[in-house]
N, C-alpha and C positions, 0 to 999 in steps of 0.2 A: 524233156525229162524234168521231173520236179526236183527242187533243191532239198537238201537235208532238212532245212527249216520248214519248208512247205510240207514235206512228208510227216514231220513231227506234228505240226499243227493239225493236219488232217486226222492223224491217228489218235492223238490225245483227245480231240473233239469227239471222235467215235467212242473212245473209252469212257469219257465223262458222261456222254449222252446215255450210253448203255448202263452205266452205273446208276445214274439218277432215275432212269426208267425202272430198273430193278428195285431200287429203294422205294419208289412210289408205289409199285405193285405190292411189295412186301409189307409196307406200312398200312396198306388198305385203301387204295383209291376206290371211288364209288362203284366202279364196274367190277371190282374184285373183293367186295366186302364179305363174300361168302368163301373166300380162299381158305383152303385147309392148310394144316401144318405142312403137308406134302408140297403144296403149291408154294408156300413160303420158303421151303428148302430149295426149291427150284429157282425162285427169285434171288435167293442168297447166292446160289451158284452162278447166276448171271452177273451178280455183283463181283464175284471172284474173277469172272472172265474179264470184267472191266479193269481189275488190278493187273492181270497178266498182260492185257493189251497196252496199258499205260507204261509198264516197264519195257515192253517190246519197242514202244515208240521212242523211249529215251535211248535204249541200246542202239537202235538204228540211226538215231540222230547223230550220236557221237562218232560212230564208225563212218557214216557217209560224210559228215562234216570234215573228218580227217582226210578222206579221199579228195574232197573238193579243194583242200589246201595244198595237196601234194605237188602238182605241176607248177602252180604259181610260186611255191616255196623253192622248189628246185631251180627254177629259172632265176629267181631273185637272189637266193642265198647259197645255192649249191646243196651240199649235204652236211650232216653232222655225224658224229660217231654213232649216236643212238639211231639216227635215221638210216645210216648205212647198215646197221645190224638188223633193223626191221626189214629193209629191202632184201637183205640176204635171206632172212627167214621167209620172205615172200617168194623166193626162188631166183633172185637176181644174183646168180653166181658168175664166175669168170666167163663161162661159155655164153651165158645170156648177155653179159656186158659186151662181149665181142660181137655178138649178133646185132646188138643195138647200134653199134658203130656204123653199120651199113644199111640200117633201116631209114626209110623216109620220115617216119613219124615215131621216133623212139619213145617220146613221152607218153604216147598212147599205150605202148606196150608196158611201160613201167606202171602206169595207172591200172591197167588190166591185171597185172601181177598183184598189186597191192589190194585191189578190189577183191580178188580171189582169196587172198590171205585174210582180209577182214571179214569175209563171210564166215570164217571159223573163229573169229575173235569175239569174245563177250565183253561188252562195255557197260556192265551194270553196276559195278562197284567202283568207288572213287579211286582206289589205288590203280585199277586197270585203266581208267580214264586218264588219270594223271600220267601214268607211264606212257600211254599212247601219245599224248600231246607234248610230252617232254622231248620227244624226238624232234620237234620243231623248235626246241628251246623255250617252249611255253610251259615253264615248270610250276608245280604246285597249283594246278588249275583249280582244284576243289577249294583250296584255301582262298584263292582270289574270288571264286564264285560266292562263298559265304560272306566275304567282305562286301562284295558288290550288292548282294541281296540284303545285307544288314541282319543276317540270321546265323548265329554261331551254331545253332542246333540243326541247321538245314540238312547238312550231310548225313547226320545220324537219322533224321526223320525219313529221308529217302532210303537209307540203308535198311530201316525197319520194313519199309514197303517192299523192297527187293527181297528181303528174307521171307516175307509173307508170300511173295510170288513163288519162291522156290518151294515153300511148303505146299502151295496149291498145285503146282506143276508136278512135283516129284512124289508127294505123299497124299494127294487128293485133299489136302488141308485136314488130314486126320492126325490126332495126337497119338502118343505111344500106346494108348488104351483102345485105339480104333474108333474114337469118338471125334466128331467134327469139332474143330476149334471154333470158339465164339467169333462171330463176325460183327464188329462194332462199326456201324455205318458212319457215325459221326467221326470216329477216328480215321476211317478210310478216306472220307472226303478231305480231311485235313492233309493226309499223306499225299493224295493225288494233287492237291493244290501245291504242296511243297515240291513235288516232282516237277510240275510245270514251272514253278518259280526258279528251281535250280537250272533247268534248261534255258529259261529266258535269260538268266544272268550269265550263264556260260556262253550263250549265243552272242550277247553283247560284247563280251571279252574277246571271243574268237573273231568276231566281225571286225573289231578294232584292230586286232593283230593282222587280219587279212588285208585290210586297207593299207597298212604300212608296207605290204609286199609289192604294191603296185607302183 
């Protein structure tokens, strides 16, 4: 099974490759110099797909990384109030807790419950990510990420990319007049790089936290 980090790296690479290929075609590579405006619109939509894929990579990274920490944290630290509330939301009620007491591998069952819960959890906005990892006592993660990266505007930049993802997925990237929003290739490259920078910094912080549980 791949780790959260490996999954992110593979998916963000696909996103960036797709995006750059679409931009190359859109801007007129030699084999596409006769491209029509219709073709260019298709290439732009491929670029939009790259944005959606990038945000999906980040979302999956944070939920899977949280799951990876669960059993080591429980074994090393026990639980916290916030983690207990999350486990309850995941379905670990009194009946489940009693059933775990006679199971051979109770942590596997707990992990399965949390994995199921996180399949429905969206970790695309900083407050949602912060709330998730606060259950481990890792508070204000996004603030520490910006400090780690040395970019005070990093969180906002990624938030803009996430908002654009929502426009693409839910509105087809159409404005209120039914017209396609402009797609700024240069801006989107910057946002994609910022998303990767954010995950890179977060991964360093979370990995350091993980090491201390061993």
